[in-house]
Backbone as JSON Lines, residues from 0, in Angstrom:
{"i":0,"aa":"X","n":[97.93,147.64,108.65],"ca":[96.5,147.92,108.56],"c":[95.8,147.18,109.69]}
{"i":1,"aa":"X","n":[95.06,147.9,110.49],"ca":[94.35,147.3,111.61],"c":[92.89,147.05,111.24]}
{"i":2,"aa":"X","n":[92.41,145.9,111.65],"ca":[91.03,145.57,111.35],"c":[90.13,146.15,112.44]}
{"i":3,"aa":"X","n":[89.04,146.74,112.01],"ca":[88.07,147.28,112.95],"c":[87.27,146.13,113.57]}
{"i":4,"aa":"X","n":[87.11,146.19,114.9],"ca":[86.37,145.15,115.6],"c":[85.02,145.7,116.04]}
{"i":5,"aa":"X","n":[83.99,144.9,115.81],"ca":[82.64,145.27,116.23],"c":[82.23,144.34,117.36]}
{"i":6,"aa":"X","n":[81.83,144.9,118.47],"ca":[81.39,144.1,119.61],"c":[80.04,143.47,119.28]}
{"i":7,"aa":"X","n":[79.98,142.13,119.39],"ca":[78.75,141.39,119.14],"c":[78.08,141.03,120.46]}
{"i":8,"aa":"X","n":[78.86,140.51,121.41],"ca":[78.36,140.16,122.73],"c":[79.34,140.64,123.79]}
{"i":9,"aa":"X","n":[78.83,141.25,124.85],"ca":[79.7,141.61,125.97],"c":[79.64,140.49,127.01]}
{"i":10,"aa":"X","n":[80.35,140.64,128.12],"ca":[80.44,139.59,129.13],"c":[79.07,139.21,129.7]}
{"i":11,"aa":"X","n":[78.22,140.19,129.94],"ca":[76.88,139.93,130.48],"c":[76.04,139.15,129.5]}
{"i":12,"aa":"X","n":[76.08,139.54,128.24],"ca":[75.31,138.84,127.21],"c":[75.82,137.41,127.01]}
{"i":13,"aa":"X","n":[77.14,137.22,127.07],"ca":[77.7,135.87,126.96],"c":[77.19,135.0,128.1]}
{"i":14,"aa":"X","n":[77.2,135.53,129.29],"ca":[76.73,134.77,130.44],"c":[75.25,134.41,130.3]}
{"i":15,"aa":"X","n":[74.45,135.33,129.8],"ca":[73.03,135.03,129.57],"c":[72.87,133.9,128.56]}
{"i":16,"aa":"X","n":[73.66,133.91,127.51],"ca":[73.6,132.84,126.5],"c":[74.0,131.5,127.11]}
{"i":17,"aa":"X","n":[75.04,131.5,127.93],"ca":[75.51,130.27,128.56],"c":[74.46,129.71,129.51]}
{"i":18,"aa":"X","n":[73.83,130.57,130.29],"ca":[72.78,130.12,131.22],"c":[71.62,129.51,130.44]}
{"i":19,"aa":"X","n":[71.21,130.16,129.36],"ca":[70.11,129.62,128.55],"c":[70.49,128.28,127.94]}
{"i":20,"aa":"X","n":[71.7,128.17,127.42],"ca":[72.15,126.91,126.85],"c":[72.19,125.81,127.9]}
{"i":21,"aa":"X","n":[72.64,126.14,129.1],"ca":[72.69,125.15,130.19],"c":[71.28,124.65,130.52]}
{"i":22,"aa":"X","n":[70.31,125.55,130.54],"ca":[68.93,125.14,130.8],"c":[68.41,124.23,129.69]}
{"i":23,"aa":"X","n":[68.73,124.54,128.45],"ca":[68.3,123.69,127.33],"c":[68.93,122.3,127.43]}
{"i":24,"aa":"X","n":[70.22,122.25,127.75],"ca":[70.9,120.97,127.89],"c":[70.29,120.17,129.04]}
{"i":25,"aa":"X","n":[70.02,120.84,130.13],"ca":[69.4,120.18,131.28],"c":[68.02,119.62,130.93]}
{"i":26,"aa":"X","n":[67.22,120.41,130.23],"ca":[65.87,119.98,129.85],"c":[65.89,118.7,129.03]}
{"i":27,"aa":"X","n":[66.88,118.55,128.17],"ca":[66.96,117.36,127.31],"c":[67.69,116.18,127.97]}
{"i":28,"aa":"X","n":[68.34,116.43,129.11],"ca":[69.15,115.38,129.73],"c":[68.87,115.2,131.21]}
{"i":29,"aa":"X","n":[67.77,115.7,131.72],"ca":[67.53,115.68,133.16],"c":[67.39,114.27,133.73]}
{"i":30,"aa":"X","n":[67.09,113.28,132.92],"ca":[66.96,111.9,133.4],"c":[68.29,111.15,133.43]}
{"i":31,"aa":"X","n":[69.32,111.74,132.88],"ca":[70.64,111.09,132.84],"c":[71.26,111.07,134.24]}
{"i":32,"aa":"X","n":[71.92,109.96,134.57],"ca":[72.67,109.89,135.84],"c":[73.98,110.64,135.72]}
{"i":33,"aa":"X","n":[74.59,110.55,134.52],"ca":[75.85,111.24,134.23],"c":[75.74,111.91,132.87]}
{"i":34,"aa":"X","n":[76.34,113.09,132.78],"ca":[76.38,113.82,131.51],"c":[77.81,114.32,131.32]}
{"i":35,"aa":"X","n":[78.41,113.92,130.22],"ca":[79.77,114.33,129.91],"c":[79.75,115.59,129.06]}
{"i":36,"aa":"X","n":[80.41,116.62,129.55],"ca":[80.57,117.87,128.82],"c":[82.02,117.9,128.36]}
{"i":37,"aa":"X","n":[82.23,117.82,127.05],"ca":[83.58,117.71,126.48],"c":[83.88,118.98,125.69]}
{"i":38,"aa":"X","n":[84.83,119.75,126.16],"ca":[85.2,120.98,125.49],"c":[86.36,120.8,124.54]}
{"i":39,"aa":"X","n":[86.31,121.49,123.41],"ca":[87.45,121.52,122.49],"c":[88.47,122.48,123.09]}
{"i":40,"aa":"X","n":[89.72,122.04,123.19],"ca":[90.77,122.82,123.84],"c":[90.76,124.28,123.41]}
{"i":41,"aa":"X","n":[91.0,125.15,124.36],"ca":[90.97,126.59,124.13],"c":[89.67,127.17,124.66]}
{"i":42,"aa":"X","n":[89.09,128.1,123.91],"ca":[87.85,128.73,124.36],"c":[86.68,127.76,124.38]}
{"i":43,"aa":"X","n":[86.74,126.71,123.59],"ca":[85.7,125.67,123.65],"c":[85.68,125.0,125.01]}
{"i":44,"aa":"X","n":[86.86,124.76,125.56],"ca":[86.94,124.15,126.88],"c":[86.49,125.12,127.97]}
{"i":45,"aa":"X","n":[86.8,126.4,127.8],"ca":[86.33,127.39,128.77],"c":[84.8,127.5,128.74]}
{"i":46,"aa":"X","n":[84.22,127.47,127.56],"ca":[82.76,127.47,127.44],"c":[82.19,126.22,128.09]}
{"i":47,"aa":"X","n":[82.82,125.07,127.86],"ca":[82.36,123.82,128.48],"c":[82.42,123.91,130.0]}
{"i":48,"aa":"X","n":[83.49,124.5,130.52],"ca":[83.63,124.66,131.98],"c":[82.49,125.5,132.55]}
{"i":49,"aa":"X","n":[82.17,126.59,131.87],"ca":[81.08,127.46,132.35],"c":[79.72,126.76,132.25]}
{"i":50,"aa":"X","n":[79.5,126.03,131.15],"ca":[78.26,125.28,131.01],"c":[78.14,124.23,132.12]}
{"i":51,"aa":"X","n":[79.23,123.52,132.37],"ca":[79.23,122.48,133.4],"c":[78.92,123.06,134.78]}
{"i":52,"aa":"X","n":[79.46,124.23,135.07],"ca":[79.2,124.88,136.36],"c":[77.71,125.18,136.52]}
{"i":53,"aa":"X","n":[77.08,125.7,135.49],"ca":[75.64,125.99,135.56],"c":[74.82,124.7,135.61]}
{"i":54,"aa":"X","n":[75.21,123.71,134.84],"ca":[74.48,122.44,134.83],"c":[74.53,121.76,136.19]}
{"i":55,"aa":"X","n":[75.64,121.89,136.88],"ca":[75.79,121.28,138.21],"c":[74.79,121.85,139.21]}
{"i":56,"aa":"X","n":[74.38,123.08,138.99],"ca":[73.43,123.74,139.88],"c":[71.97,123.41,139.56]}
{"i":57,"aa":"X","n":[71.71,122.83,138.4],"ca":[70.34,122.67,137.92],"c":[69.65,121.37,138.32]}
{"i":58,"aa":"X","n":[70.39,120.35,138.64],"ca":[69.73,119.08,138.91],"c":[70.63,118.08,139.58]}
{"i":59,"aa":"X","n":[70.15,116.85,139.59],"ca":[70.89,115.77,140.25],"c":[71.82,115.03,139.31]}
{"i":60,"aa":"X","n":[71.82,115.37,138.06],"ca":[72.7,114.72,137.09],"c":[74.15,115.05,137.42]}
{"i":61,"aa":"X","n":[74.98,114.01,137.47],"ca":[76.42,114.22,137.7],"c":[77.03,114.75,136.41]}
{"i":62,"aa":"X","n":[77.67,115.91,136.5],"ca":[78.28,116.55,135.34],"c":[79.78,116.27,135.36]}
{"i":63,"aa":"X","n":[80.27,115.68,134.29],"ca":[81.7,115.35,134.18],"c":[82.3,116.16,133.05]}
{"i":64,"aa":"X","n":[83.29,116.96,133.38],"ca":[83.94,117.85,132.41],"c":[85.2,117.19,131.87]}
{"i":65,"aa":"X","n":[85.3,117.14,130.56],"ca":[86.46,116.57,129.89],"c":[86.89,117.5,128.76]}
{"i":66,"aa":"X","n":[88.04,117.17,128.15],"ca":[88.58,118.01,127.08],"c":[89.09,117.14,125.94]}
{"i":67,"aa":"X","n":[88.88,117.63,124.73],"ca":[89.47,117.0,123.55],"c":[90.4,118.04,122.92]}
{"i":68,"aa":"X","n":[91.6,117.59,122.56],"ca":[92.61,118.48,122.0],"c":[92.95,118.03,120.6]}
{"i":69,"aa":"X","n":[92.97,118.97,119.67],"ca":[93.34,118.65,118.3],"c":[93.99,119.85,117.65]}
{"i":70,"aa":"X","n":[94.76,119.58,116.63],"ca":[95.39,120.63,115.83],"c":[94.34,121.11,114.84]}
{"i":71,"aa":"X","n":[93.87,122.33,115.01],"ca":[92.78,122.83,114.17],"c":[93.2,123.03,112.72]}
{"i":72,"aa":"X","n":[94.49,123.14,112.46],"ca":[94.97,123.27,111.08],"c":[95.06,121.92,110.38]}
{"i":73,"aa":"X","n":[95.4,120.87,111.14],"ca":[95.5,119.5,110.61],"c":[94.82,118.56,111.59]}
{"i":74,"aa":"X","n":[93.5,118.57,111.63],"ca":[92.78,117.83,112.68],"c":[92.55,116.35,112.38]}
{"i":75,"aa":"X","n":[93.61,115.64,112.05],"ca":[93.41,114.21,111.8],"c":[93.37,113.46,113.14]}
{"i":76,"aa":"X","n":[92.85,112.27,113.12],"ca":[92.64,111.5,114.35],"c":[93.93,111.21,115.1]}
{"i":77,"aa":"X","n":[95.06,111.14,114.4],"ca":[96.32,110.82,115.05],"c":[96.76,111.9,116.04]}
{"i":78,"aa":"X","n":[96.38,113.13,115.81],"ca":[96.79,114.22,116.7],"c":[95.69,114.61,117.68]}
{"i":79,"aa":"X","n":[94.57,113.93,117.65],"ca":[93.46,114.25,118.53],"c":[93.56,113.42,119.81]}
{"i":80,"aa":"X","n":[93.45,114.08,120.96],"ca":[93.52,113.37,122.24],"c":[92.33,113.73,123.12]}
{"i":81,"aa":"X","n":[91.97,112.79,123.98],"ca":[90.88,112.96,124.94],"c":[91.5,112.96,126.33]}
{"i":82,"aa":"X","n":[91.0,113.79,127.22],"ca":[91.64,114.0,128.52],"c":[91.53,112.83,129.5]}
{"i":83,"aa":"X","n":[90.74,111.82,129.2],"ca":[90.59,110.67,130.09],"c":[90.51,109.41,129.24]}
{"i":84,"aa":"X","n":[89.96,108.35,129.78],"ca":[89.79,107.12,129.02],"c":[88.53,107.23,128.16]}
{"i":85,"aa":"X","n":[88.67,107.03,126.88],"ca":[87.51,107.11,125.98],"c":[86.43,106.11,126.36]}
{"i":86,"aa":"X","n":[86.81,104.99,126.91],"ca":[85.84,103.95,127.25],"c":[84.8,104.43,128.26]}
{"i":87,"aa":"X","n":[85.11,105.49,129.02],"ca":[84.14,106.0,129.99],"c":[82.89,106.58,129.31]}
{"i":88,"aa":"X","n":[82.99,106.9,128.03],"ca":[81.86,107.48,127.31],"c":[80.91,106.43,126.74]}
{"i":89,"aa":"X","n":[81.27,105.18,126.84],"ca":[80.44,104.1,126.29],"c":[79.05,104.12,126.9]}
{"i":90,"aa":"X","n":[78.05,104.22,126.01],"ca":[76.64,104.24,126.4],"c":[76.27,105.41,127.32]}
{"i":91,"aa":"X","n":[76.97,106.53,127.19],"ca":[76.71,107.73,128.0],"c":[76.24,108.87,127.1]}
{"i":92,"aa":"X","n":[75.62,109.86,127.72],"ca":[75.22,111.08,127.01],"c":[76.4,112.05,127.04]}
{"i":93,"aa":"X","n":[76.74,112.59,125.86],"ca":[77.9,113.46,125.71],"c":[77.47,114.73,124.98]}
{"i":94,"aa":"X","n":[77.97,115.87,125.46],"ca":[77.78,117.15,124.77],"c":[79.18,117.67,124.43]}
{"i":95,"aa":"X","n":[79.45,117.81,123.14],"ca":[80.72,118.34,122.66],"c":[80.56,119.85,122.48]}
{"i":96,"aa":"X","n":[81.52,120.62,123.03],"ca":[81.38,122.08,123.1],"c":[82.56,122.77,122.42]}
{"i":97,"aa":"X","n":[82.24,123.76,121.56],"ca":[83.27,124.64,120.99],"c":[82.71,126.05,120.95]}
{"i":98,"aa":"X","n":[83.6,127.02,120.88],"ca":[83.15,128.42,120.94],"c":[82.46,128.87,119.67]}
{"i":99,"aa":"X","n":[83.01,128.51,118.49],"ca":[82.43,128.94,117.22],"c":[82.29,127.74,116.29]}
{"i":100,"aa":"X","n":[81.13,127.62,115.68],"ca":[80.9,126.62,114.63],"c":[80.86,127.37,113.32]}
{"i":101,"aa":"X","n":[81.88,127.15,112.5],"ca":[81.98,127.84,111.22],"c":[81.81,126.82,110.1]}
{"i":102,"aa":"X","n":[82.88,126.18,109.68],"ca":[82.8,125.2,108.59],"c":[82.37,123.83,109.11]}
{"i":103,"aa":"X","n":[82.57,123.59,110.4],"ca":[82.25,122.29,110.99],"c":[83.45,121.36,111.05]}
{"i":104,"aa":"X","n":[84.56,121.79,110.5],"ca":[85.75,120.94,110.42],"c":[86.26,120.52,111.8]}
{"i":105,"aa":"X","n":[86.45,121.45,112.71],"ca":[86.96,121.12,114.04],"c":[86.02,120.16,114.76]}
{"i":106,"aa":"X","n":[84.74,120.46,114.73],"ca":[83.79,119.63,115.46],"c":[83.6,118.25,114.84]}
{"i":107,"aa":"X","n":[83.7,118.14,113.54],"ca":[83.54,116.82,112.92],"c":[84.71,115.92,113.3]}
{"i":108,"aa":"X","n":[85.93,116.48,113.33],"ca":[87.08,115.69,113.73],"c":[87.08,115.39,115.23]}
{"i":109,"aa":"X","n":[86.65,116.35,116.04],"ca":[86.56,116.1,117.48],"c":[85.51,115.05,117.79]}
{"i":110,"aa":"X","n":[84.39,115.11,117.09],"ca":[83.34,114.12,117.33],"c":[83.76,112.73,116.85]}
{"i":111,"aa":"X","n":[84.61,112.69,115.86],"ca":[85.08,111.41,115.33],"c":[85.74,110.55,116.42]}
{"i":112,"aa":"X","n":[86.6,111.16,117.22],"ca":[87.28,110.39,118.27],"c":[86.28,109.98,119.36]}
{"i":113,"aa":"X","n":[85.31,110.82,119.65],"ca":[84.32,110.5,120.68],"c":[83.41,109.36,120.23]}
{"i":114,"aa":"X","n":[83.09,109.31,118.96],"ca":[82.22,108.26,118.44],"c":[82.86,106.88,118.53]}
{"i":115,"aa":"X","n":[84.19,106.83,118.56],"ca":[84.87,105.54,118.73],"c":[84.5,104.88,120.06]}
{"i":116,"aa":"X","n":[84.1,105.67,121.05],"ca":[83.71,105.15,122.36],"c":[82.27,104.67,122.39]}
{"i":117,"aa":"X","n":[81.52,104.89,121.33],"ca":[80.12,104.5,121.21],"c":[79.23,105.08,122.32]}
{"i":118,"aa":"X","n":[79.18,106.41,122.4],"ca":[78.26,107.02,123.38],"c":[76.81,106.75,122.98]}
{"i":119,"aa":"X","n":[75.89,106.81,123.93],"ca":[74.47,106.63,123.63],"c":[73.96,107.81,122.81]}
{"i":120,"aa":"X","n":[74.44,109.02,123.15],"ca":[74.05,110.21,122.39],"c":[75.22,111.19,122.36]}
{"i":121,"aa":"X","n":[75.28,111.96,121.29],"ca":[76.31,112.99,121.14],"c":[75.62,114.23,120.59]}
{"i":122,"aa":"X","n":[75.68,115.3,121.36],"ca":[75.1,116.58,120.95],"c":[76.22,117.61,120.84]}
{"i":123,"aa":"X","n":[75.96,118.68,120.11],"ca":[76.94,119.75,119.9],"c":[76.39,121.04,120.49]}
{"i":124,"aa":"X","n":[77.26,121.74,121.23],"ca":[76.91,123.05,121.78],"c":[77.97,124.05,121.33]}
{"i":125,"aa":"X","n":[77.51,125.23,120.92],"ca":[78.44,126.28,120.48],"c":[77.88,127.65,120.86]}
{"i":126,"aa":"X","n":[78.77,128.55,121.2],"ca":[78.33,129.9,121.54],"c":[77.9,130.66,120.28]}
{"i":127,"aa":"X","n":[78.67,130.54,119.21],"ca":[78.38,131.25,117.96],"c":[78.28,130.24,116.81]}
{"i":128,"aa":"X","n":[77.2,130.3,116.06],"ca":[77.03,129.47,114.87],"c":[77.0,130.39,113.66]}
{"i":129,"aa":"X","n":[77.97,130.23,112.77],"ca":[78.11,131.11,111.6],"c":[77.46,130.57,110.33]}
{"i":130,"aa":"X","n":[77.13,129.31,110.27],"ca":[76.46,128.7,109.11],"c":[77.27,128.71,107.82]}
{"i":131,"aa":"X","n":[78.57,128.48,107.9],"ca":[79.39,128.35,106.7],"c":[79.87,126.9,106.57]}
{"i":132,"aa":"X","n":[78.94,125.97,106.54],"ca":[79.26,124.54,106.6],"c":[79.96,124.02,105.36]}
{"i":133,"aa":"X","n":[81.0,123.25,105.62],"ca":[81.63,122.43,104.6],"c":[81.58,120.96,105.01]}
{"i":134,"aa":"X","n":[81.17,120.71,106.26],"ca":[81.06,119.36,106.79],"c":[79.66,119.17,107.35]}
{"i":135,"aa":"X","n":[79.16,117.93,107.31],"ca":[77.77,117.68,107.73],"c":[77.62,117.6,109.25]}
{"i":136,"aa":"X","n":[77.61,118.74,109.88],"ca":[77.46,118.8,111.33],"c":[76.61,120.01,111.68]}
{"i":137,"aa":"X","n":[75.84,119.89,112.74],"ca":[75.02,121.02,113.18],"c":[75.08,121.12,114.7]}
{"i":138,"aa":"X","n":[74.75,122.27,115.22],"ca":[74.74,122.47,116.66],"c":[73.33,122.24,117.2]}
{"i":139,"aa":"X","n":[73.26,121.51,118.31],"ca":[72.0,121.26,118.99],"c":[71.67,122.38,119.96]}
{"i":140,"aa":"X","n":[72.71,123.02,120.49],"ca":[72.55,124.12,121.44],"c":[73.41,125.28,120.95]}
{"i":141,"aa":"X","n":[72.77,126.42,120.7],"ca":[73.45,127.58,120.12],"c":[73.17,128.81,120.96]}
{"i":142,"aa":"X","n":[74.24,129.55,121.27],"ca":[74.07,130.81,121.97],"c":[73.56,131.89,121.04]}
{"i":143,"aa":"X","n":[74.2,132.04,119.88],"ca":[73.82,133.08,118.92],"c":[74.15,132.6,117.51]}
{"i":144,"aa":"X","n":[73.18,132.74,116.62],"ca":[73.4,132.48,115.2],"c":[73.76,133.81,114.57]}
{"i":145,"aa":"X","n":[74.9,133.84,113.88],"ca":[75.42,135.09,113.37],"c":[75.64,134.99,111.87]}
{"i":146,"aa":"X","n":[75.0,135.88,111.11],"ca":[75.19,135.92,109.66],"c":[76.44,136.72,109.36]}
{"i":147,"aa":"X","n":[77.39,136.07,108.73],"ca":[78.64,136.73,108.38],"c":[79.0,136.35,106.95]}
{"i":148,"aa":"X","n":[79.99,137.05,106.41],"ca":[80.53,136.59,105.13],"c":[81.84,135.86,105.42]}
{"i":149,"aa":"X","n":[82.36,135.17,104.43],"ca":[83.53,134.34,104.64],"c":[84.8,135.14,104.95]}
{"i":150,"aa":"X","n":[84.82,136.41,104.59],"ca":[86.0,137.24,104.85],"c":[86.05,137.75,106.28]}
{"i":151,"aa":"X","n":[84.91,137.73,106.96],"ca":[84.87,138.22,108.34],"c":[85.35,137.14,109.3]}
{"i":152,"aa":"X","n":[85.87,137.58,110.43],"ca":[86.37,136.68,111.45],"c":[85.61,136.95,112.76]}
{"i":153,"aa":"X","n":[85.21,135.88,113.43],"ca":[84.57,136.0,114.73],"c":[85.61,135.65,115.78]}
{"i":154,"aa":"X","n":[85.82,136.56,116.71],"ca":[86.79,136.37,117.78],"c":[86.04,136.24,119.1]}
{"i":155,"aa":"X","n":[86.21,135.09,119.76],"ca":[85.58,134.84,121.05],"c":[86.66,134.91,122.11]}
{"i":156,"aa":"X","n":[86.45,135.73,123.12],"ca":[87.39,135.88,124.22],"c":[86.67,135.52,125.51]}
{"i":157,"aa":"X","n":[86.95,134.34,126.04],"ca":[86.27,133.86,127.25],"c":[87.19,133.78,128.46]}
{"i":158,"aa":"X","n":[88.46,133.97,128.28],"ca":[89.41,133.83,129.39],"c":[89.25,135.0,130.36]}
{"i":159,"aa":"X","n":[89.32,134.69,131.66],"ca":[89.19,135.71,132.69],"c":[87.74,136.03,132.98]}
{"i":160,"aa":"X","n":[87.5,136.93,133.93],"ca":[86.12,137.24,134.33],"c":[85.32,137.96,133.26]}
{"i":161,"aa":"X","n":[85.97,138.79,132.48],"ca":[85.29,139.48,131.39],"c":[85.34,138.59,130.16]}
{"i":162,"aa":"X","n":[84.51,138.89,129.24],"ca":[84.51,138.14,127.99],"c":[83.85,138.99,126.93]}
{"i":163,"aa":"X","n":[84.09,138.63,125.68],"ca":[83.5,139.38,124.59],"c":[83.56,138.55,123.32]}
{"i":164,"aa":"X","n":[82.65,138.87,122.42],"ca":[82.66,138.3,121.08],"c":[82.72,139.47,120.11]}
{"i":165,"aa":"X","n":[83.7,139.41,119.22],"ca":[83.9,140.48,118.25],"c":[83.79,139.95,116.83]}
{"i":166,"aa":"X","n":[83.36,140.8,115.94],"ca":[83.37,140.52,114.5],"c":[84.39,141.47,113.89]}
{"i":167,"aa":"X","n":[85.31,140.93,113.1],"ca":[86.32,141.79,112.46],"c":[86.54,141.37,111.04]}
């Protein structure tokens, strides 16, 4: 049995959302000397890369792209890794990025490791916010808020020049 996919965002619409999110991030962080954009491995990191590229064009703030990797099925701190030295985040502004915010589980565990470094601020950016929270986390920067039921799945495809968001 094949699931029917409904196109929610095409590549052009995704890019528009990313540009708007980059402008919002810049507006709130334009006085920062450095801004760390930390993507959750996979499409979260690809979204972070695209956001960082746009942010680099917007101002004098140095944009530093990093990655956090965790097992999304068992996201305990022991399996979570950061792509550089966590100490570099001390007293810095950090934006944690993932493609979809659903229950909040992935982002709460990813933010847990970043908080050990004691950043000055930690914000969350996501392309799609589904509002099915089981953990106390919210997105500060959202591309699209999407009302779904728990049986539906949101598929974000950001790899390559084209991209799409599907509901299935």
